[in-house]
DRENKOLRO-88023 format. One record per atom (N, C-alpha, C): y, z, x; residue number from 1; chain. Coordinates in steps of 0.02 Angstrom, whole numbers, plus 50000, padded with zeros to 5 digits. Each point is the difference from the previous one (the first is absolute). Example, Ala and Ser with C-alpha at 12.3 -4.5 7.8 and 13.67 -1.06 7.14 Angstrom:
<pators>
{pator {49716, 50390, 50660}, 1, A};
{pator {50059, 50000, 49955}, 1, A};
{pator {50060, 50000, 50045}, 1, A};
{pator {50053, 49964, 49982}, 2, A};
{pator {50059, 50003, 50042}, 2, A};
{pator {50055, 50037, 49961}, 2, A};
</pators>
This chain:
<pators>
{pator {53538, 55606, 54763}, 1, A};
{pator {50046, 50064, 50045}, 1, A};
{pator {50064, 49984, 49956}, 1, A};
{pator {50061, 50047, 49984}, 2, A};
{pator {50042, 50025, 49976}, 2, A};
{pator {50050, 50011, 50036}, 2, A};
{pator {50048, 49978, 49969}, 3, A};
{pator {50059, 50017, 50053}, 3, A};
{pator {50047, 50012, 49982}, 3, A};
{pator {50037, 50060, 50038}, 4, A};
{pator {50078, 49994, 49956}, 4, A};
{pator {50064, 49968, 50056}, 4, A};
{pator {50052, 49977, 49940}, 5, A};
{pator {50058, 49984, 50071}, 5, A};
{pator {50032, 50022, 50025}, 5, A};
{pator {50026, 50049, 50045}, 6, A};
{pator {50054, 50045, 50013}, 6, A};
{pator {50041, 49966, 50021}, 6, A};
{pator {50025, 49934, 50042}, 7, A};
{pator {50083, 49987, 49996}, 7, A};
{pator {49955, 49904, 50017}, 7, A};
{pator {50054, 49975, 50001}, 8, A};
{pator {49996, 49918, 49996}, 8, A};
{pator {50061, 49984, 50049}, 8, A};
{pator {49974, 49939, 50051}, 9, A};
{pator {50077, 49987, 50047}, 9, A};
{pator {49966, 49919, 49996}, 9, A};
{pator {50081, 49970, 49995}, 10, A};
{pator {50024, 49916, 49992}, 10, A};
{pator {49948, 49987, 50081}, 10, A};
{pator {49950, 49970, 49992}, 11, A};
{pator {49962, 49963, 50077}, 11, A};
{pator {50074, 49955, 50021}, 11, A};
{pator {50046, 49979, 49970}, 12, A};
{pator {50032, 49957, 50015}, 12, A};
{pator {50079, 50046, 50059}, 12, A};
{pator {49972, 50056, 50009}, 13, A};
{pator {50061, 50035, 50031}, 13, A};
{pator {49992, 49981, 50065}, 13, A};
{pator {50040, 50018, 50018}, 14, A};
{pator {50007, 49997, 50096}, 14, A};
{pator {49963, 50051, 50033}, 14, A};
{pator {49984, 50037, 49983}, 15, A};
{pator {49931, 50046, 50026}, 15, A};
{pator {49942, 49982, 49993}, 15, A};
{pator {50000, 49961, 49944}, 16, A};
{pator {49913, 49989, 49992}, 16, A};
{pator {49989, 50031, 49965}, 16, A};
{pator {49922, 50022, 50006}, 17, A};
{pator {49964, 50043, 49994}, 17, A};
{pator {50015, 50092, 50038}, 17, A};
{pator {50050, 50000, 50030}, 18, A};
{pator {50015, 50062, 50056}, 18, A};
{pator {50010, 50046, 49948}, 18, A};
{pator {50064, 50000, 49943}, 19, A};
{pator {50025, 50043, 49963}, 19, A};
{pator {49921, 50013, 49961}, 19, A};
{pator {49958, 49976, 49979}, 20, A};
{pator {49932, 50021, 49949}, 20, A};
{pator {49975, 50048, 50061}, 20, A};
{pator {49974, 49967, 50051}, 21, A};
{pator {49956, 50044, 50041}, 21, A};
{pator {50021, 50059, 50007}, 21, A};
{pator {50076, 50009, 50030}, 22, A};
{pator {50034, 50071, 50005}, 22, A};
{pator {50007, 50045, 49933}, 22, A};
{pator {49996, 49960, 49945}, 23, A};
{pator {49996, 50060, 49952}, 23, A};
{pator {49937, 50016, 49987}, 23, A};
{pator {49937, 49959, 49999}, 24, A};
{pator {49940, 50006, 50007}, 24, A};
{pator {49975, 50063, 50049}, 24, A};
{pator {50019, 50001, 50066}, 25, A};
{pator {50009, 50045, 50044}, 25, A};
{pator {50024, 50066, 49985}, 25, A};
{pator {50048, 50002, 49982}, 26, A};
{pator {50022, 50080, 49959}, 26, A};
{pator {49980, 50009, 49955}, 26, A};
{pator {49948, 49970, 49955}, 27, A};
{pator {49988, 50033, 49936}, 27, A};
{pator {49910, 50015, 50029}, 27, A};
{pator {49976, 49961, 50057}, 28, A};
{pator {49956, 50045, 50036}, 28, A};
{pator {49994, 50060, 50024}, 28, A};
{pator {50065, 50011, 50044}, 29, A};
{pator {50008, 50056, 50032}, 29, A};
{pator {50011, 50041, 49960}, 29, A};
{pator {49992, 49981, 49929}, 30, A};
{pator {50009, 50066, 49949}, 30, A};
{pator {49944, 50009, 49944}, 30, A};
{pator {49941, 49963, 50043}, 31, A};
{pator {49932, 50019, 49968}, 31, A};
{pator {49997, 49917, 49955}, 31, A};
{pator {50017, 49972, 49978}, 32, A};
{pator {49993, 49949, 49952}, 32, A};
{pator {49980, 49947, 50029}, 32, A};
{pator {49957, 49942, 50000}, 33, A};
{pator {49951, 49965, 50045}, 33, A};
{pator {50036, 49941, 49955}, 33, A};
{pator {50056, 49998, 50000}, 34, A};
{pator {50043, 49932, 50023}, 34, A};
{pator {49972, 49943, 50017}, 34, A};
{pator {50001, 49944, 49974}, 35, A};
{pator {49989, 49950, 50047}, 35, A};
{pator {50034, 49934, 49961}, 35, A};
{pator {50024, 49952, 50054}, 36, A};
{pator {50046, 49944, 49980}, 36, A};
{pator {49955, 49929, 49979}, 36, A};
{pator {50017, 49981, 49940}, 37, A};
{pator {49964, 49933, 49983}, 37, A};
{pator {50047, 49920, 49980}, 37, A};
{pator {49981, 49955, 50007}, 38, A};
{pator {50037, 49955, 49992}, 38, A};
{pator {50002, 49952, 49931}, 38, A};
{pator {50044, 50014, 49949}, 39, A};
{pator {49991, 49975, 49938}, 39, A};
{pator {50050, 49943, 50001}, 39, A};
{pator {49942, 49941, 50026}, 40, A};
{pator {50028, 49921, 50000}, 40, A};
{pator {50029, 49987, 49922}, 40, A};
{pator {49974, 50017, 49944}, 41, A};
{pator {50057, 49979, 49930}, 41, A};
{pator {50073, 50004, 50032}, 41, A};
{pator {49993, 50087, 49984}, 42, A};
{pator {50094, 50010, 50029}, 42, A};
{pator {50033, 49990, 50068}, 42, A};
{pator {49934, 49983, 50032}, 43, A};
{pator {50037, 50002, 50076}, 43, A};
{pator {50036, 50064, 50023}, 43, A};
{pator {49972, 50054, 49979}, 44, A};
{pator {50023, 50067, 50020}, 44, A};
{pator {49942, 50030, 50049}, 44, A};
{pator {50036, 50066, 50034}, 45, A};
{pator {49932, 50034, 50016}, 45, A};
{pator {49989, 50048, 49971}, 45, A};
{pator {49966, 50015, 49982}, 46, A};
{pator {49972, 50068, 49962}, 46, A};
{pator {49987, 50069, 50035}, 46, A};
{pator {50016, 50047, 49989}, 47, A};
{pator {49949, 50041, 50044}, 47, A};
{pator {49997, 50073, 49925}, 47, A};
{pator {49899, 49985, 50006}, 48, A};
{pator {49953, 50016, 49938}, 48, A};
{pator {49972, 50072, 50057}, 48, A};
{pator {49978, 50039, 49938}, 49, A};
{pator {49961, 50065, 50004}, 49, A};
{pator {49935, 49982, 49962}, 49, A};
{pator {49933, 50008, 50034}, 50, A};
{pator {49938, 49983, 49946}, 50, A};
{pator {50007, 50058, 49929}, 50, A};
{pator {49996, 49986, 49940}, 51, A};
{pator {49980, 50039, 49957}, 51, A};
{pator {49925, 49992, 49975}, 51, A};
{pator {49980, 50069, 49969}, 52, A};
{pator {49946, 50008, 49967}, 52, A};
{pator {49986, 49956, 49961}, 52, A};
{pator {49923, 49973, 49999}, 53, A};
{pator {49994, 49955, 49942}, 53, A};
{pator {49981, 50023, 49942}, 53, A};
{pator {50015, 49995, 49943}, 54, A};
{pator {50011, 50030, 49930}, 54, A};
{pator {49949, 49946, 49964}, 54, A};
{pator {49932, 49985, 50028}, 55, A};
{pator {49976, 49974, 49946}, 55, A};
{pator {49928, 50030, 49953}, 55, A};
</pators>
């Protein structure tokens, strides 16, 4: 599965993943299937939406 990153939020922020979750919730109300994932390598929460596999 491929995904497009809509936004990045630093994991070390005082609010943790809340800002990422709030951003994803706003995208979902707009009809985008946004999900929050953790990127351990960059220590950030990513808001992603799936993209079609182009195999």
